[in-house]
C-alpha positions in Angstrom: -4.3 1.9 -0.6 -1.1 3.6 -0.4 2.0 3.2 -2.7 3.3 0.3 0.1 0.2 -1.8 -0.9 0.2 -1.1 -4.6 3.7 -2.0 -4.7 3.3 -5.7 -2.8 0.8 -6.2 -5.6 2.8 -4.7 -8.7 3.6 -7.2 -11.3 7.1 -8.6 -10.4 8.9 -11.6 -11.8 11.2 -11.9 -9.1 8.6 -12.9 -6.3 9.3 -16.3 -5.5 7.2 -19.0 -4.1 7.8 -18.5 -0.4 6.6 -14.7 -1.1 3.6 -15.9 -3.0 2.5 -17.2 -0.2 3.1 -14.7 2.5 1.5 -12.3 0.4 -1.6 -14.7 0.0 -1.9 -15.0 4.1 -1.5 -11.9 4.6 -4.7 -11.3 2.4 -6.3 -14.2 4.1 -5.4 -12.8 7.2 -7.4 -9.3 6.4 -10.6 -10.9 5.7 -11.9 -10.8 9.2 -11.2 -7.2 9.4 -13.7 -6.6 7.0 -16.3 -7.8 8.9 -14.6 -6.4 11.9 -14.4 -2.8 11.0 -18.1 -3.1 9.3 -19.4 -4.5 13.1 -17.7 -1.3 14.3 -19.2 1.1 12.1 -22.6 -0.2 13.1 -21.6 -0.4 16.8 -21.0 3.6 16.4 -24.3 4.2 14.9 -26.6 2.4 16.9 -24.8 3.7 20.5 -24.6 7.5 18.9 -20.8 7.7 19.0 -19.4 10.3 17.3 -19.4 10.9 13.7 -15.4 11.1 13.4 -15.4 7.2 15.0 -18.0 6.2 12.1 -16.2 7.7 9.4 -12.5 6.1 10.7 -14.0 2.8 11.0 -15.9 3.5 7.5 -12.5 4.4 6.1 -10.4 1.4 7.4 -13.7 -0.6 6.0 -12.8 0.3 2.4 -9.1 0.3 2.5 -9.0 -2.9 3.8 -11.9 -4.3 1.4 -9.8 -2.4 -1.4 -6.4 -4.5 -0.7 -8.1 -7.8 0.0 -9.7 -7.7 -3.5 -6.7 -6.3 -5.0 -4.9 -8.7 -3.6 -7.1 -11.4 -4.5 -7.7 -10.3 -8.2 -3.8 -10.4 -8.2 -3.4 -14.0 -7.2 -6.3 -15.0 -9.8 -4.3 -13.6 -12.3 -1.4 -15.4 -11.3 -3.2 -18.5 -11.1 -4.6 -17.7 -14.6 -1.1 -17.2 -16.1 0.4 -20.4 -14.6 -2.8 -22.1 -16.3 -3.1 -24.0 -12.9 -5.8 -26.7 -13.6 -9.2 -26.3 -11.2 -8.9 -29.9 -10.3 -5.7 -28.8 -8.2 -7.3 -26.4 -6.2 -9.1 -28.2 -3.3 -10.9 -25.9 -1.4 -10.8 -26.3 2.7 -12.5 -28.9 4.0 -14.6 -26.9 6.4 -15.6 -24.6 3.2 -16.9 -28.0 1.3 -19.4 -28.8 3.8 -20.4 -25.5 4.8 -21.2 -22.8 2.9 -19.5 -19.3 3.7 -22.5 -17.7 3.9 -24.2 -20.4 6.6 -21.4 -19.6 8.6 -21.1 -16.0 8.5 -25.3 -16.0 9.2 -24.9 -18.5 11.9 -22.1 -16.5 13.7 -24.4 -13.5 13.4 -27.2 -14.7 14.7 -25.2 -16.1 17.7 -23.8 -12.7 18.5 -27.5 -11.1 18.2 
């Protein structure tokens, strides 16, 4: 992770609520990138593309995965510090009716 990304998740009490929301949205926007980089790695193996392309995609995959996991970990710690009751954290309706794994596997089957 770059030093800029580390700074983004560092402990800073001067961050206001809008900046925290922006951080959460940034983390959320990178989650699909993880699957995209994983797919690109598989594609480069299947088409016998260069090792360099595979390595670039694998590097991007792991960097993005680290970015997302670090950001989510920070958000969880912030919620624990704020002692937010779990009842107040309502999941998105889409995920309540259909588990995320089901969505992923359905989409994967559709693509195959």
